[in-house]
N, C-alpha and C positions, 0 to 999 in steps of 0.2 A: 485809249488805243495801246495795244500791247506791242512792245518793240521786239522784233525778231532778232535773235543773236546772229552775228555774221557767220558763224560756223554752220548754223542751220541753213542759211541761204547758200553757202558754199556746197553743203551736202546735197541740197535740191538741184543746184546747177550741175554738180557732178553726176547725179542720177540722170538728168536730162541729157548730158553730154554722152554718157554711156549708151543710152538708147539711140542717140543720133549716130554714134560710131557703129553700133550694130546694124542699123539700117544702111549705112554707107557700105559696110562690109558685105551685107546681103547683095548689094548691087555689084560690088567689085568682084566678088567671087562667084557670081552666077554662072552656072554651067548648064547647058541644055543637055542633060543626060537622063536616063531612066532613074538612076539612084540619087539624083541631085535634090529631090524633093525633101528627103529627110535632113540633109545638110542645111538647106534653106530654112527648114522649120526650126532648127536649132538657133539660127541667127534671129529668127522672129521671136522665139521664146525668150531669149536673153534680152532682146530689145524691150519686150513687154515687161520683163522683170525690172529692168533699169527704169523704165517709165513709171512703174508702180512705186519704186523707191523714191523717185522725184515727187510723186503725189503724196507719199508718206511724210515728206518734209514740208508740205503745204500747211498754211495756217489752220485750216479746218481738216487736217489729215486724219486718216482713220485708224492709225496705229499708235500704240504706246512706244516708249523708248525700247523696251525689250523686244517687241515685235519688229521694230525697225532694224535692230541689230541682228536678230535672227534672219530676217529677210535678206539683209546684206550678205551674211555668211552663206545663205542658201544660194544666192546669185553667184557668189564667188565659186562655190562648189560646182554649180552647173557649168560655169565657164571652164573650170579646171577639168571636169569630167569630159567636156566636149573636146578639149584640146588633147586629152589623153587618148580618147577614142577616135581622134582625127576627123571629127565632124566640123571642126573650126580651125581656121588658120592659126599657126603658132604665134605669129607676131600680133595678130588681132587679139588672141586670147591673153597674151602677156599685157597688152595695153588695157584690156578690160579688167584684168585682175588688179592692175595698178589703180585704176579708177575705183574699183571696189574697195581696195585697201585705204584709199584716201577718204572714201565715205565712212569707213570704220573709224578713221582718225577724227573726222569731224563729229562723229557720234560719241567719241570717247571724252570729249570736253564736257566738264560738269554742267555748264550752262545749257548745253543741248539736251541733256537728260532732264533738267529742271523744266525747260521750256516744253519739251515733248510731253511730259507727264501732266503739266499744268494746262496745256492748250487743247487737250483731247476732250471731246464731248462737252 
């Protein structure tokens, strides 16, 4: 039985937490307007991206270490772009960027790279 490093578990938990935060923000910032559908779609997109990151940290995950890192930076970029174009609340965006940065920190530990490349396929 393979022992999963603690930083990999933390990265998966942070990905799950980011998705839950996005779903909560979706409910909190729900506005019944004609143009609200696009803004709500952004929250759903970011939630799916964070849940995909959490799945990438799973034992039978589908991504290598490089793809996990790329997907994390892509998620951070989508959140940043959403905040810049005012499709997402500023404070929710800041919180999600911090969660994304913590995921990058958990990926930068050498044991997570070794585990991710060894456990795939």
